[in-house]
C-alpha positions as semicolon CSV with decimal commas, in nm:
position;residue;x (nm);y (nm);z (nm)
1;M;1,216;1,375;-3,472
2;K;1,173;1,033;-3,601
3;K;0,941;1,014;-3,898
4;S;0,633;0,803;-3,849
5;V;0,601;0,494;-4,068
6;L;0,242;0,435;-4,177
7;P;0,091;0,084;-4,108
8;E;-0,054;-0,078;-4,421
9;F;-0,432;-0,048;-4,410
10;V;-0,703;-0,223;-4,627
11;Y;-1,065;-0,152;-4,597
12;D;-1,286;-0,456;-4,533
13;A;-1,599;-0,394;-4,735
14;E;-1,762;-0,713;-4,572
15;N;-1,703;-0,571;-4,213
16;A;-2,017;-0,412;-4,065
17;S;-1,797;-0,150;-3,877
18;P;-1,776;0,200;-4,010
19;L;-1,454;0,280;-4,198
20;Y;-1,327;0,525;-3,916
21;L;-1,368;0,229;-3,655
22;Q;-1,167;-0,016;-3,886
23;L;-0,898;0,251;-3,934
24;A;-0,900;0,314;-3,550
25;R;-0,856;-0,037;-3,455
26;H;-0,582;-0,087;-3,717
27;L;-0,389;0,225;-3,571
28;S;-0,461;0,088;-3,220
29;G;-0,308;-0,242;-3,314
30;A;0,002;-0,069;-3,454
31;V;0,036;0,139;-3,131
32;R;0,001;-0,145;-2,896
33;G;0,221;-0,366;-3,125
34;G;0,518;-0,121;-3,067
35;R;0,528;0,014;-3,416
36;Y;0,557;0,356;-3,258
37;Q;0,776;0,469;-2,984
38;V;0,634;0,661;-2,662
39;H;0,627;1,031;-2,752
40;E;0,660;0,963;-3,123
41;A;0,446;1,183;-3,335
42;L;0,151;0,989;-3,509
43;P;0,102;1,072;-3,867
44;S;-0,117;1,380;-3,920
45;E;-0,483;1,368;-4,029
46;R;-0,373;1,500;-4,380
47;T;-0,103;1,223;-4,404
48;L;-0,340;0,957;-4,310
49;S;-0,606;1,083;-4,540
50;D;-0,366;1,115;-4,839
51;S;-0,170;0,803;-4,792
52;L;-0,452;0,557;-4,691
53;G;-0,707;0,688;-4,924
54;V;-0,951;0,795;-4,666
55;S;-1,133;1,139;-4,605
56;R;-0,999;1,382;-4,345
57;V;-1,332;1,327;-4,148
58;T;-1,257;0,965;-4,135
59;A;-0,890;1,014;-4,021
60;R;-1,003;1,257;-3,765
61;K;-1,256;1,041;-3,618
62;A;-1,010;0,740;-3,603
63;I;-0,771;0,957;-3,415
64;D;-1,046;1,075;-3,182
65;Q;-1,097;0,713;-3,099
66;L;-0,723;0,666;-2,990
67;V;-0,733;0,978;-2,777
68;E;-1,037;0,844;-2,608
69;Q;-0,848;0,512;-2,541
70;G;-0,551;0,705;-2,394
71;L;-0,323;0,577;-2,670
72;I;-0,226;0,923;-2,796
73;V;-0,235;1,266;-2,656
74;R;-0,307;1,585;-2,872
75;K;-0,081;1,883;-2,825
76;R;-0,232;2,201;-2,953
77;G;-0,032;2,341;-3,247
78;S;0,214;2,051;-3,243
79;G;0,029;1,728;-3,334
80;N;-0,072;1,388;-3,192
81;Y;0,188;1,178;-2,990
82;I;0,205;0,839;-2,867
83;A;0,116;0,853;-2,485
84;P;0,311;0,642;-2,219
85;H;0,094;0,321;-2,154
86;I;0,162;0,139;-1,827
87;E;-0,015;-0,187;-1,819
88;L;0,026;-0,346;-1,468
89;P;-0,057;-0,695;-1,362
90;L;-0,286;-0,735;-1,057
91;S;-0,135;-1,071;-0,961
92;R;0,247;-0,961;-0,910
93;L;0,363;-0,760;-0,622
94;S;0,622;-0,517;-0,736
95;S;0,731;-0,163;-0,722
96;F;0,659;0,117;-0,964
97;S;1,023;0,142;-1,047
98;E;1,055;-0,241;-1,130
99;E;0,733;-0,243;-1,337
100;L;0,835;0,063;-1,545
101;S;1,204;-0,048;-1,604
102;R;1,049;-0,399;-1,713
103;R;0,846;-0,215;-1,975
104;G;1,126;-0,002;-2,112
105;Y;1,052;0,317;-1,934
106;I;1,291;0,529;-1,721
107;P;1,126;0,563;-1,376
108;S;1,195;0,855;-1,153
109;S;1,058;1,062;-0,871
110;R;1,014;1,412;-0,770
111;W;1,005;1,432;-0,391
112;L;0,745;1,639;-0,207
113;L;0,800;1,511;0,142
114;R;1,022;1,266;0,337
115;G;0,983;1,301;0,717
116;I;0,874;1,150;1,048
117;V;0,517;1,249;1,149
118;T;0,248;1,121;1,393
119;A;0,030;0,855;1,247
120;A;-0,316;0,955;1,136
121;P;-0,616;0,759;1,262
122;D;-0,652;0,563;0,931
123;E;-0,277;0,485;0,912
124;Q;-0,287;0,354;1,272
125;L;-0,563;0,116;1,196
126;S;-0,421;-0,004;0,860
127;L;-0,070;-0,056;0,997
128;G;-0,179;-0,176;1,348
129;L;-0,022;0,104;1,534
130;S;-0,091;0,266;1,868
131;P;-0,255;0,615;1,869
132;S;0,084;0,784;1,967
133;A;0,295;0,588;1,699
134;T;0,513;0,784;1,458
135;V;0,562;0,693;1,091
136;A;0,778;0,773;0,807
137;R;0,577;0,951;0,541
138;L;0,693;0,977;0,175
139;E;0,510;1,198;-0,067
140;R;0,614;1,214;-0,431
141;L;0,531;1,248;-0,805
142;R;0,611;0,939;-0,994
143;L;0,752;0,992;-1,349
144;A;0,782;0,770;-1,652
145;D;1,027;0,908;-1,914
146;D;0,997;1,251;-1,747
147;V;0,622;1,250;-1,773
148;V;0,418;1,269;-1,428
149;V;0,198;0,983;-1,425
150;A;0,101;0,948;-1,050
151;Y;0,090;1,106;-0,709
152;E;0,205;0,877;-0,426
153;V;0,193;0,878;-0,059
154;S;0,368;0,596;0,138
155;V;0,352;0,545;0,521
156;L;0,565;0,303;0,716
157;P;0,611;0,239;1,083
158;Q;0,915;0,448;1,200
159;V;1,085;0,118;1,314
160;V;1,075;-0,010;0,968
161;L;1,195;0,308;0,814
162;P;1,377;0,529;1,069
163;N;1,533;0,770;0,824
164;P;1,311;0,836;0,516
165;E;1,574;1,058;0,363
166;E;1,774;0,745;0,286
167;V;1,510;0,631;0,033
168;E;1,634;0,776;-0,302
169;S;1,432;0,600;-0,572
170;S;1,274;0,261;-0,509
171;L;1,119;0,209;-0,173
172;Y;1,104;-0,176;-0,201
173;E;1,458;-0,192;-0,315
174;Y;1,547;0,000;0,014
175;L;1,341;-0,229;0,222
176;A;1,478;-0,549;0,053
177;R;1,833;-0,443;0,181
178;S;1,690;-0,464;0,554
179;N;1,485;-0,773;0,469
180;Q;1,161;-0,579;0,527
181;S;1,021;-0,581;0,175
182;P;0,643;-0,688;0,167
183;A;0,587;-1,064;0,080
184;R;0,219;-0,999;0,012
185;A;-0,024;-0,696;-0,020
186;L;-0,397;-0,621;-0,036
187;Q;-0,479;-0,370;-0,301
188;H;-0,815;-0,170;-0,349
189;I;-0,865;0,033;-0,666
190;K;-1,142;0,285;-0,736
191;A;-1,213;0,590;-0,962
192;L;-1,237;0,945;-0,853
193;N;-1,240;1,288;-1,012
194;A;-0,933;1,487;-0,950
195;P;-0,967;1,794;-0,722
196;S;-0,779;2,107;-0,828
197;K;-0,468;2,047;-0,636
198;L;-0,424;1,698;-0,755
199;A;-0,515;1,793;-1,115
200;E;-0,231;2,069;-1,099
201;Q;0,010;1,800;-0,973
202;L;-0,072;1,561;-1,251
203;D;-0,093;1,812;-1,524
204;I;-0,471;1,709;-1,598
205;T;-0,793;1,907;-1,596
206;V;-0,994;1,942;-1,289
207;G;-1,238;1,662;-1,259
208;Q;-1,062;1,418;-1,489
209;A;-1,094;1,062;-1,375
210;V;-0,788;0,913;-1,186
211;L;-0,737;0,577;-1,045
212;F;-0,711;0,570;-0,666
213;I;-0,514;0,280;-0,534
214;T;-0,472;0,189;-0,159
215;R;-0,219;-0,097;-0,093
216;V;-0,122;-0,245;0,246
217;G;0,197;-0,460;0,238
218;Y;0,264;-0,732;0,486
219;L;0,575;-0,934;0,579
220;E;0,567;-1,309;0,580
221;S;0,488;-1,288;0,955
222;G;0,169;-1,092;0,883
223;Q;0,305;-0,759;1,017
224;A;0,176;-0,463;0,809
225;V;0,487;-0,258;0,696
226;E;0,356;-0,041;0,424
227;L;0,044;0,168;0,336
228;T;0,048;0,345;0,003
229;H;-0,208;0,564;-0,154
230;S;-0,151;0,621;-0,528
231;Y;-0,341;0,856;-0,760
232;C;-0,275;0,748;-1,114
233;R;-0,351;0,909;-1,436
234;S;-0,624;0,696;-1,597
235;D;-0,500;0,789;-1,948
236;Y;-0,165;0,623;-1,889
237;Y;-0,245;0,331;-1,665
238;D;-0,420;-0,003;-1,722
239;F;-0,453;-0,271;-1,464
240;V;-0,496;-0,636;-1,596
241;A;-0,584;-0,957;-1,428
242;E;-0,605;-1,302;-1,581
243;M;-0,917;-1,495;-1,467
244;R;-1,002;-1,879;-1,505
245;R;-1,341;-2,031;-1,485
246;E;-1,368;-2,299;-1,233
247;A;-1,430;-2,654;-1,362
């Protein structure tokens, strides 16, 4: 295992913030700045205490802050490790695989279902389909570096995806080959507490908050070609948007 290198830390006596918060911000900056790699072990409380000249209580409280931020995960009996942190822009339409590859992660899927079914009422409405229409339904767990970070359900008109078994990894890559990749999309995000089945799939505790994302993708013509529901682990995902004030 790679040995963690401690970031240099100097206590600012003129700063009104408690020592543990100063240390937490310093460690947070080191994690976000790429000093540590995903899944790398963070220095232990004892190492932080001895090397940086702070108490064990201060070191523990600083690490608690990083756990709350989702930057590290505690593994009982093993230590504290850097968590995968996926920051996705809200202004760019791209696939899960594209975004993770862009950030240096290895994306993969664990398929749960690929088949043709009758469209449910909400799917008919979102995709503009008739009551008897059939759709391709894709259900899978999405992984980043072999860690399950999301459960995803994608529904497409059967005429767009006649053989869902042909989708091996990236759905958008597959659609691009038939010139049916979405050109724009509407996306809604809200928080919900994970019920037992979802918690088991995502390897989280029952009731833990997840991000529930609904996206409808459209062709340039305005035809809806994709309805995707994603349940993302909130300790791994951040969605960012740049905003400008009108003059």
